[in-house]
C-alpha positions in Angstrom: 0.0 0.0 0.0 2.6 2.6 1.2 6.3 2.4 0.5 8.6 5.1 1.8 12.4 5.1 1.2 15.1 7.4 2.4 12.6 10.2 3.0 14.1 13.4 4.2 12.4 16.8 4.8 14.4 19.9 5.5 13.2 23.5 6.0 15.2 26.7 6.2 15.1 28.7 9.4 17.3 31.6 10.3 19.4 31.0 7.2 20.2 27.3 8.0 18.7 24.0 7.1 16.6 22.3 9.8 16.0 18.6 9.3 12.4 17.6 10.1 12.6 14.0 8.9 15.8 12.2 8.4 16.1 9.2 6.0 12.8 7.5 6.9 12.2 4.0 5.5 8.8 2.6 6.0 6.3 0.1 4.5 2.7 0.0 5.5 0.7 -2.9 4.0 -3.0 -2.5 3.0 -5.6 -2.5 5.7 -3.1 -2.1 8.5 -3.7 0.2 11.5 -0.5 2.1 12.2 -0.1 4.5 15.1 2.7 7.1 14.8 3.9 8.4 18.2 6.7 10.7 19.5 7.2 14.0 21.2 6.2 17.3 19.7 8.6 18.3 16.9 9.5 14.7 16.1 8.1 14.9 12.6 4.8 13.0 13.0 2.5 15.5 11.3 5.1 16.3 8.6 5.2 12.6 7.7 1.4 12.5 7.4 1.4 15.6 5.2 4.0 14.1 2.9 2.1 10.8 2.6 -1.0 12.9 1.7 1.0 14.7 -1.0 0.3 18.1 0.7 4.0 18.8 0.8 7.0 17.5 -1.2 10.0 16.1 0.5 13.6 17.4 0.1 14.6 13.9 -1.0 13.5 10.3 -1.0 10.4 8.6 -2.4 6.8 7.8 -1.4 4.7 5.3 -3.3 1.0 4.7 -2.8 -0.3 1.6 -4.6 2.9 1.6 -6.7 2.5 5.2 -7.8 5.4 7.6 -7.0 4.1 10.9 -5.5 7.1 12.7 -6.8 6.1 12.0 -10.4 2.6 13.4 -10.0 1.6 17.0 -10.8 -0.4 19.1 -8.3 -3.6 18.2 -10.2 -2.7 14.5 -10.1 -2.0 14.7 -6.4 -5.4 16.4 -5.8 -7.1 13.6 -7.7 -5.2 11.0 -5.7 -6.5 12.6 -2.5 -10.0 12.8 -3.9 -10.1 9.1 -4.9 -7.9 7.3 -2.3 -7.2 9.4 0.7 -9.4 10.5 3.6 -8.0 13.0 6.2 -9.1 13.9 9.7 -7.5 16.8 11.5 -7.3 17.9 15.2 -9.1 21.1 14.3 -11.9 19.5 12.3 -11.6 21.8 9.1 -15.3 21.8 8.4 -16.6 24.4 5.9 -18.4 26.9 8.2 -20.9 28.0 5.6 -22.1 24.5 4.9 -24.4 22.3 7.0 -23.2 19.0 8.5 -24.9 17.2 5.6 -23.4 19.5 3.0 -19.9 19.0 4.5 -20.2 15.3 4.1 -21.6 15.7 0.5 -18.6 17.6 -0.7 -16.2 14.7 -1.4 -19.0 12.7 -3.0 -20.0 15.6 -5.3 -16.3 16.1 -6.3 -16.3 12.5 -7.4 -19.4 13.1 -9.5 -21.4 10.5 -7.6 -25.2 10.4 -7.9 -27.3 10.3 -4.8 -24.6 12.2 -2.8 -27.3 13.6 -0.4 -28.6 10.1 0.4 -25.1 8.7 1.0 -24.1 11.7 3.1 -27.2 11.2 5.3 -26.4 7.5 5.6 -22.9 8.3 6.9 -24.2 11.0 9.3 -26.6 8.3 10.6 -23.7 6.0 11.0 -21.9 8.5 13.3 -25.1 9.3 15.2 -25.8 12.7 13.7 -28.6 12.2 11.3 -30.8 14.4 13.3 -28.2 17.2 13.2 -27.8 17.2 9.4 -29.1 20.7 8.9 -26.9 22.3 11.6 -23.9 24.4 10.8 -20.5 23.7 12.4 -20.9 26.6 14.9 -24.1 24.9 16.1 -22.3 21.7 16.9 -20.2 20.7 19.8 -16.5 19.8 19.3 -17.3 16.1 19.5 -20.1 16.5 17.0 -17.9 18.4 14.6 -15.2 15.7 14.7 -17.8 13.0 14.1 -19.0 15.0 11.0 -15.3 15.1 9.9 -15.1 11.3 10.3 -18.2 10.9 8.2 -16.7 13.2 5.5 -13.4 11.4 5.5 -15.1 8.1 4.8 -17.6 9.5 2.3 -15.5 8.6 -0.7 -14.6 5.2 0.7 -10.9 5.9 0.8 -8.4 3.1 0.8 -6.1 5.2 3.0 -7.2 7.2 6.0 -4.8 9.7 7.7 -5.8 11.0 11.1 -3.7 13.7 12.8 -4.5 13.9 16.5 -8.2 13.4 15.8 -9.1 13.4 19.5 -6.7 16.1 20.6 -9.3 18.8 21.0 -11.9 16.6 22.6 -12.7 15.5 26.2 -12.1 11.9 27.1 -15.7 10.8 26.5 -16.0 12.4 23.0 -12.5 11.3 22.2 -13.3 7.7 23.0 -16.5 7.9 20.8 -14.6 9.3 17.9 -11.9 6.7 18.2 -14.5 3.9 18.2 -16.0 5.3 15.0 -12.6 5.4 13.4 -11.9 1.8 14.3 -15.4 0.6 13.2 -15.2 2.3 9.8 -11.6 1.1 9.4 -12.8 -2.5 9.9 -16.0 -2.2 7.9 -14.4 -0.5 4.9 -11.0 -2.3 5.0 -9.0 0.9 4.8 -5.4 1.4 5.8 -5.4 3.7 8.9 -2.4 5.9 9.9 -3.1 7.7 13.2 -0.8 10.4 14.7 -1.3 10.6 18.4 0.3 11.6 21.7 -2.2 9.3 23.5 -0.4 6.1 24.5 -3.8 4.4 25.2 -5.0 5.1 21.6 -1.7 4.0 20.2 -1.9 0.7 22.1 -5.0 -0.2 20.1 -3.1 -0.2 16.8 -1.7 -3.2 15.1 1.6 -1.5 14.8 3.3 1.5 16.6 6.0 3.6 14.9 8.0 5.8 17.2 9.7 9.0 15.9 12.2 11.2 17.7 14.1 14.1 16.1 12.9 13.1 12.7 14.1 9.5 12.9 12.5 6.1 13.5 13.5 4.9 16.9 10.9 2.1 17.3 8.7 0.0 15.1 6.6 -2.5 17.0 4.0 -5.0 15.8 1.1 -5.4 18.2 -1.7 -7.9 18.4 -4.8 -7.4 16.3 -6.7 -4.2 17.0 
């Protein structure tokens, strides 16, 4: 599913190069649940952004289903994200001028699917928010907004789901509910799930834990089944 080789990411700060990721090698098979952990500044979110094609590395290669991201144009990368990648962020990133239903419809309409409204409502029902479909993000709690974001991420049935601290802005009860939804949809749809988290309890539920420190892999542990 994902093949990463010799991946390096550097940024310039104060006239000098700062290494964010340093020669990362990683393979993630299809349908695996991988948790990425490490202290702040270890490169976790940068790695997720590179896998999504939101940024380009300084050097190295990323392949998704055999396709090299470095060989794709920006338009091709956008199509890859539309067709194969779902993303969930800590800060929700819902469109404030759209209702919950319309937010979930967006990826379906971008794919040109018919019956986008019906499928969006089915997904909102699946995350327990069918009765809130006509509410705008400002009218929803943080936990509800993140559940809408989960439904939106799965709307296009992605083969790869990238979640960056999806419970970081939630209390423990809402965080647990969102995590259960992620795991349920991961199992039901057979997607590959890569979760960036500071929460060791969440990471412990993954099939595999990748530990980063100072931009390098310092641990790669297979767990039991999630």
